[in-house]
C-alpha positions as CSV (number, residue, x, y, z in Angstrom):
1,M,179.1,109.8,216.2
2,I,176.6,110.2,213.4
3,I,175.4,113.7,212.8
4,V,172.4,114.3,210.5
5,I,171.9,117.8,209.0
6,Q,168.6,118.7,207.4
7,V,169.2,121.1,204.5
8,H,166.9,123.2,202.4
9,T,168.2,126.2,200.5
10,R,169.9,128.6,203.0
11,I,173.5,128.2,201.9
12,T,174.7,131.2,203.9
13,Y,173.7,129.6,207.2
14,L,175.0,126.3,206.0
15,R,178.5,127.8,205.4
16,H,178.6,129.0,209.0
17,L,177.5,125.7,210.3
18,I,180.2,123.9,208.3
19,V,182.8,126.3,209.6
20,S,181.8,125.7,213.2
21,L,181.8,121.9,212.6
22,A,185.3,122.1,211.1
23,Q,186.6,123.8,214.3
24,A,185.1,121.2,216.6
25,R,187.5,118.9,218.4
26,D,187.3,115.2,217.4
27,I,185.1,116.0,214.4
28,S,187.4,113.8,212.3
29,K,185.8,110.8,214.1
30,A,182.3,111.8,213.0
31,L,180.1,111.0,210.0
32,L,178.2,113.9,208.6
33,I,175.0,113.0,206.7
34,F,173.5,116.0,204.8
35,S,169.8,115.3,204.0
36,H,168.5,117.6,201.2
37,D,165.0,118.4,200.0
38,F,166.4,120.7,197.2
39,Y,169.2,119.9,194.8
40,D,171.5,122.9,194.2
41,E,174.9,122.7,192.6
42,E,176.4,125.4,194.8
43,I,175.2,123.6,198.0
44,N,176.4,120.3,196.6
45,E,179.9,121.7,195.9
46,L,180.0,123.2,199.3
47,V,179.3,119.9,201.0
48,Q,181.7,118.0,198.7
49,S,184.5,120.4,199.7
50,I,184.4,119.1,203.3
51,D,187.7,117.4,204.1
52,F,187.7,117.3,207.9
53,C,185.6,114.2,208.3
54,K,183.6,111.5,206.5
55,V,180.6,112.9,204.6
56,M,177.6,111.6,202.7
57,Q,174.6,113.2,201.1
58,I,171.0,111.9,200.8
59,F,168.2,113.5,198.9
60,Y,164.5,113.4,199.9
61,P,163.0,111.9,196.7
62,F,159.5,113.3,197.1
63,S,160.5,116.9,197.2
64,I,158.5,119.8,195.8
65,Q,161.4,120.5,193.4
66,M,161.0,117.0,191.9
67,H,157.1,117.2,192.0
68,P,156.3,120.9,191.3
69,N,152.8,120.3,189.8
70,E,151.7,117.1,191.6
71,F,151.5,115.8,195.1
72,P,153.6,116.0,197.3
73,G,154.1,119.4,195.6
74,T,151.1,121.6,194.7
75,D,148.7,120.1,192.2
76,P,146.9,122.8,190.1
77,R,143.7,121.0,191.1
78,D,144.4,121.4,194.9
79,C,142.2,123.7,196.9
80,K,143.5,127.1,197.8
81,R,144.7,127.6,201.4
82,D,141.9,130.0,202.4
83,M,139.0,128.5,200.5
84,T,135.9,127.8,202.6
85,M,134.9,124.2,202.5
86,N,131.6,125.1,200.8
87,I,133.4,126.8,197.9
88,A,136.0,123.9,197.8
89,L,133.2,121.4,197.4
90,K,131.5,123.5,194.7
91,T,134.7,123.8,192.7
92,N,135.4,120.1,193.3
93,C,139.1,120.8,194.0
94,K,141.1,117.8,194.8
95,N,141.3,117.9,198.6
96,A,138.0,119.6,199.4
97,L,137.1,117.1,202.1
98,Y,140.3,117.7,204.1
99,P,140.6,121.2,205.6
100,D,142.7,121.4,208.8
101,I,141.4,122.2,212.3
102,H,141.6,125.9,211.4
103,G,139.7,125.5,208.1
104,H,142.7,125.9,205.9
105,Y,144.0,123.6,203.1
106,R,147.5,122.2,202.8
107,E,150.5,124.2,201.7
108,A,153.2,122.0,200.3
109,S,156.1,124.2,201.5
110,F,155.0,123.5,205.1
111,T,154.2,119.8,204.8
112,Q,157.5,119.1,203.1
113,T,159.5,119.8,206.2
114,K,157.7,117.3,208.3
115,H,157.8,114.6,205.6
116,H,161.5,115.3,205.1
117,W,162.3,114.9,208.8
118,W,160.4,111.7,209.1
119,W,161.9,110.3,205.9
120,K,165.4,111.2,207.0
121,A,165.1,109.6,210.4
122,N,163.7,106.4,208.8
123,Q,166.6,106.3,206.3
124,V,169.3,106.8,208.9
125,F,168.1,104.2,211.4
126,D,166.6,101.6,209.1
127,H,167.8,101.8,205.5
128,L,171.2,103.3,204.9
129,E,173.8,100.5,204.8
130,V,176.4,102.5,206.7
131,T,174.1,103.4,209.6
132,K,171.3,100.9,209.8
133,N,173.2,98.8,212.4
134,H,174.6,101.8,214.3
135,S,173.8,101.2,218.0
136,G,174.9,104.6,219.3
137,Y,173.4,108.0,219.4
138,V,172.4,110.1,216.3
139,L,172.6,113.9,216.6
140,F,170.1,115.9,214.6
141,L,171.1,119.4,213.4
142,E,169.7,121.8,210.8
143,E,171.3,124.1,208.2
144,D,170.8,127.2,210.4
145,H,172.5,125.8,213.5
146,Y,176.0,126.6,214.8
147,V,178.0,124.3,217.2
148,A,180.6,125.0,219.9
149,E,184.1,123.6,219.7
150,D,183.5,121.1,222.5
151,F,180.0,119.9,221.4
152,L,181.2,116.3,220.7
153,H,183.2,116.2,224.0
154,V,180.1,117.3,226.0
155,L,177.8,115.0,224.1
156,N,180.1,112.1,225.1
157,L,179.9,113.3,228.7
158,M,176.1,113.4,228.6
159,Q,176.0,109.8,227.3
160,K,178.4,108.6,230.1
161,A,176.2,110.4,232.7
162,L,173.0,108.6,231.8
163,P,173.4,105.3,233.7
164,E,173.8,107.0,237.1
165,Q,172.3,110.4,236.6
166,C,169.2,109.6,234.5
167,P,168.8,105.9,233.4
168,F,165.3,106.7,232.3
169,C,166.3,109.6,230.0
170,N,165.9,108.7,226.3
171,I,166.9,111.9,224.5
172,L,169.7,114.4,224.9
173,S,169.5,118.1,224.1
174,L,172.5,120.3,223.3
175,G,170.7,123.5,222.4
176,V,168.4,125.8,224.4
177,Y,166.7,129.0,223.5
178,D,167.1,130.7,226.9
179,K,169.1,133.9,226.4
180,T,169.8,134.5,230.1
181,I,172.0,131.5,230.6
182,N,175.1,132.2,232.7
183,S,178.4,130.8,231.3
184,K,179.1,129.2,234.7
185,T,176.3,126.7,234.0
186,Y,178.3,125.2,231.0
187,D,178.9,122.0,232.9
188,K,175.4,121.7,234.4
189,F,172.3,119.9,233.1
190,L,168.6,119.5,233.9
191,I,166.3,116.5,233.6
192,T,162.9,117.4,232.1
193,D,160.1,116.3,229.9
194,W,161.1,116.8,226.3
195,I,159.2,119.9,225.1
196,S,159.3,120.7,221.4
197,S,159.5,124.4,221.7
198,K,162.5,124.2,224.1
199,H,164.5,121.1,223.3
200,N,164.3,120.5,219.5
201,M,167.7,122.0,218.7
202,G,170.8,119.7,218.7
203,M,168.9,116.7,220.0
204,A,170.3,113.2,220.0
205,F,168.7,109.8,220.6
206,N,169.6,106.2,219.9
207,R,167.9,103.2,218.1
208,I,165.9,102.1,221.1
209,T,164.2,105.5,221.3
210,W,163.7,105.5,217.5
211,Q,162.0,102.2,217.5
212,Q,159.6,103.4,220.2
213,I,158.9,106.5,218.1
214,K,158.5,104.5,214.9
215,S,156.0,102.2,216.6
216,C,153.8,105.3,217.1
217,A,154.0,106.3,213.4
218,K,150.2,106.5,213.3
219,E,150.1,109.2,216.0
220,F,153.0,111.1,214.4
221,C,151.5,110.9,210.9
222,T,147.9,111.7,211.7
223,Y,148.4,114.6,214.2
224,D,147.1,117.8,212.5
225,D,150.3,119.8,212.9
226,Y,152.8,120.5,210.1
227,N,155.7,120.8,212.6
228,W,157.7,117.6,213.0
229,D,158.7,118.6,216.6
230,W,155.2,119.3,217.8
231,S,154.1,116.1,216.2
232,L,156.9,114.3,218.1
233,Q,155.8,115.8,221.4
234,Y,152.2,114.7,220.7
235,T,153.6,111.2,220.0
236,S,155.6,111.2,223.2
237,Q,152.6,112.2,225.3
238,K,149.9,110.1,223.7
239,C,151.6,107.0,222.5
240,L,155.1,106.2,223.8
241,Y,155.3,103.5,226.5
242,Q,157.6,105.9,228.3
243,R,157.3,109.5,227.3
244,M,160.4,111.4,226.2
245,I,162.6,112.5,229.1
246,A,165.5,114.7,228.2
247,L,168.9,115.4,229.7
248,V,169.3,119.0,228.8
249,L,172.6,120.8,228.8
250,M,172.1,124.2,230.5
251,G,175.2,125.8,228.8
252,P,174.2,125.3,225.1
253,R,176.6,123.9,222.6
254,V,174.2,124.3,219.6
255,Y,172.9,127.7,218.6
256,H,170.2,129.0,216.3
257,L,171.4,131.3,213.4
258,G,168.2,131.3,211.4
259,K,166.2,134.0,213.2
260,C,166.0,136.3,210.2
261,N,164.3,133.9,207.7
262,G,162.8,130.5,207.7
263,V,159.6,128.6,208.3
264,H,158.7,130.6,211.4
265,H,160.9,133.7,210.8
266,N,160.8,136.4,208.2
267,N,162.3,139.6,209.8
268,I,163.5,142.0,207.1
269,E,165.2,144.1,209.7
270,C,167.1,141.2,211.2
271,N,170.9,141.4,210.9
272,E,172.4,137.9,210.2
273,D,176.0,139.1,210.6
274,Q,175.1,140.5,214.0
275,I,173.5,137.3,215.1
276,I,176.5,135.2,214.1
277,G,178.9,137.8,215.6
278,N,177.0,137.6,218.9
279,I,177.2,133.8,219.0
280,R,180.9,133.8,218.3
281,Y,181.5,136.5,220.9
282,R,179.5,134.5,223.5
283,L,181.5,131.4,222.7
284,K,184.8,133.3,223.0
285,E,183.8,134.7,226.4
286,S,182.7,131.3,227.6
287,S,185.9,129.5,226.3
288,V,187.2,129.1,229.9
289,F,184.2,127.0,230.7
290,M,184.5,124.7,227.7
291,F,185.7,121.1,227.8
292,P,184.6,120.3,231.3
293,S,186.0,117.1,232.9
294,N,182.4,116.1,233.7
295,I,178.9,117.4,233.9
296,Q,176.6,117.5,236.8
297,S,173.0,118.2,237.8
298,R,172.3,121.7,239.0
299,A,171.5,121.5,242.7
300,N,167.8,120.9,243.5
301,E,166.7,121.5,239.9
302,S,167.4,118.3,238.1
303,L,163.8,117.0,238.3
304,V,161.8,120.2,238.8
305,S,160.3,120.2,235.2
306,L,159.1,116.6,235.1
307,G,155.4,116.5,234.5
308,R,155.1,120.2,233.7
309,I,154.1,119.8,230.0
310,P,152.2,122.6,228.4
311,D,148.8,121.7,226.9
312,L,149.0,120.6,223.3
313,R,147.4,122.8,220.7
314,A,147.8,121.6,217.2
315,N,148.9,124.2,214.6
316,G,147.1,122.5,211.7
317,G,148.4,122.3,208.2
318,W,148.3,118.5,208.3
319,S,144.9,117.1,207.5
320,D,145.1,116.1,203.9
321,I,144.7,112.4,203.6
322,R,147.5,112.3,201.0
323,D,150.0,113.7,203.5
324,I,148.9,111.2,206.1
325,I,149.2,108.2,203.8
326,H,152.5,109.4,202.4
327,C,153.9,109.9,205.9
328,L,152.9,106.3,206.9
329,Q,154.4,104.9,203.7
330,L,157.7,106.5,204.4
331,C,158.4,104.2,207.3
332,L,157.7,101.0,205.4
């Protein structure tokens, strides 16, 4: 199993993720690929200290850190986020002609995440010597995730279930955001349209799905949304020959730690230790349901969500022609 982890700067979360990975059964058979958009000696040493499986690191070469005063970073001549287009044109700032759907100009810290995700996927499937011929699934995690001890075991069961249970499914999802899940559903799954806000955590797909996604690079790279997952959902609905259908595990094996800070979170009253403690407690309480011998569809619910896709509403932040061109060039 190839596991790709997108890393920025949140080393505290990353430490917890690595601890959880170390405790997972069969992790010694996996390859961990840490993909960075920020070079930090402490993070580098942390990753290099891993001795429980094979590890490699890759570094997004067009990071803000490497280009602080030029695109893809922030050029001093760029328009300010909240400038009106009239003022932008009068000041002749560099991207005056390209405000997003909400009238705002690009912010490099937001666009970088989508660029990084797209670059990382292209690298793993098409360019890295050790992975470019891999025919199996690739699991995508982020620095603020936390995995259960049996996540690889269950991921293997999900793959084995596909031929009979869902031959048309093309993506697997190990993490869910529903806080009301009962531990007794730990061996159950649903079949549903892949929805970015629900199924973007701990997702896995293979080369066949990737080739379909990559063939729709134009849709992914031109959609005016700085979120890679919302862009992926748009691509699925508007371009893919077969939209993305997910086999979703109802008992999550991937959890989200980064609720206190991040791109979409900045809660100063949030208690990180409490979040991590709650997840560990939940996993301990559910340990009796771990390592099921097989997984099965929850009765009468396996197909209930197909076709119930929410209306797409782009979040903006992705209208600068430079971002679009750069994104398209990343898959060459």
